[in-house]
LUMTORVEX-465747 format. One line per 5 residues: for each residue z, x negated, y of C-alpha. Coordinates in steps of 0.2 Angstrom, whole numbers. Layout:
N
Z:X:Y  ...
END
This chain:
139
579:-556:638  588:-544:627  577:-536:613  575:-517:612  587:-508:601
587:-492:591  596:-484:606  581:-489:617  569:-480:605  580:-465:604
582:-464:623  563:-464:625  560:-451:611  573:-440:620  564:-442:636
548:-437:628  556:-421:621  565:-417:638  548:-419:647  540:-406:634
555:-394:637  552:-396:656  534:-391:654  538:-376:643  552:-370:654
543:-375:671  558:-386:676  551:-397:690  568:-404:693  570:-410:675
553:-418:676  557:-427:692  573:-434:685  564:-441:670  552:-451:681
552:-466:692  550:-461:710  533:-470:711  527:-464:694  508:-460:692
501:-445:683  484:-442:677  481:-424:670  469:-418:657  457:-412:671
457:-430:679  469:-426:694  478:-441:699  495:-440:708  506:-454:714
523:-447:713  533:-435:702  535:-423:717  516:-423:720  513:-420:701
524:-405:700  517:-398:716  499:-400:709  504:-392:692  512:-377:700
494:-372:704  489:-374:686  505:-364:680  499:-349:691  482:-350:682
476:-357:666  493:-364:661  504:-349:665  507:-345:647  505:-362:640
518:-371:629  518:-388:621  523:-393:603  525:-412:600  516:-418:584
518:-437:584  526:-450:595  522:-469:593  532:-482:604  527:-500:606
538:-511:616  528:-523:627  544:-531:633  562:-526:630  561:-516:647
543:-509:645  536:-497:632  519:-489:629  521:-472:621  507:-462:613
511:-444:611  500:-431:602  505:-413:606  498:-396:603  495:-384:618
494:-366:615  493:-351:627  481:-359:638  468:-348:647  449:-352:650
441:-350:667  438:-331:663  456:-329:659  453:-328:640  465:-336:628
460:-352:621  464:-357:603  479:-370:602  472:-388:602  479:-405:602
481:-416:617  485:-435:618  495:-444:632  498:-462:635  515:-465:644
522:-481:651  541:-481:651  551:-494:661  570:-497:659  578:-497:676
597:-499:679  600:-495:660  588:-479:660  571:-477:653  560:-469:666
542:-463:665  532:-474:676  514:-468:671  507:-454:662  489:-450:657
484:-435:647  468:-432:638  460:-419:627  460:-425:609  444:-424:600
439:-426:582  437:-444:577  419:-451:577  412:-455:559
END
């Protein structure tokens, strides 16, 4: 089995950035193109969807409410290859412009996602995504 290359890591990093851009521009088609057809998504509020199409449909509701002015800024990306064709990716980003239930602007805050990428027919596709609010470390 071939070993991952610097090109593999670069392709995954580019996919992470493209997913961020798709969020910031509300580009559903771009997100779907970056994902495997059977990809799982778990949002920061615990909603689990089992395809990119179901995920973008679900997030449209949030984009018309608390996320209507939200944008992401990536802070850190860490990639670990489990196999040459599978990578676990941890991404920390800052979300700003999010509204609370009363419609008041929340301060920018970090979120953390774990993503599973699988190389299929030469392309790195998002296969699983789980987003969490990032809290201060316990001392």
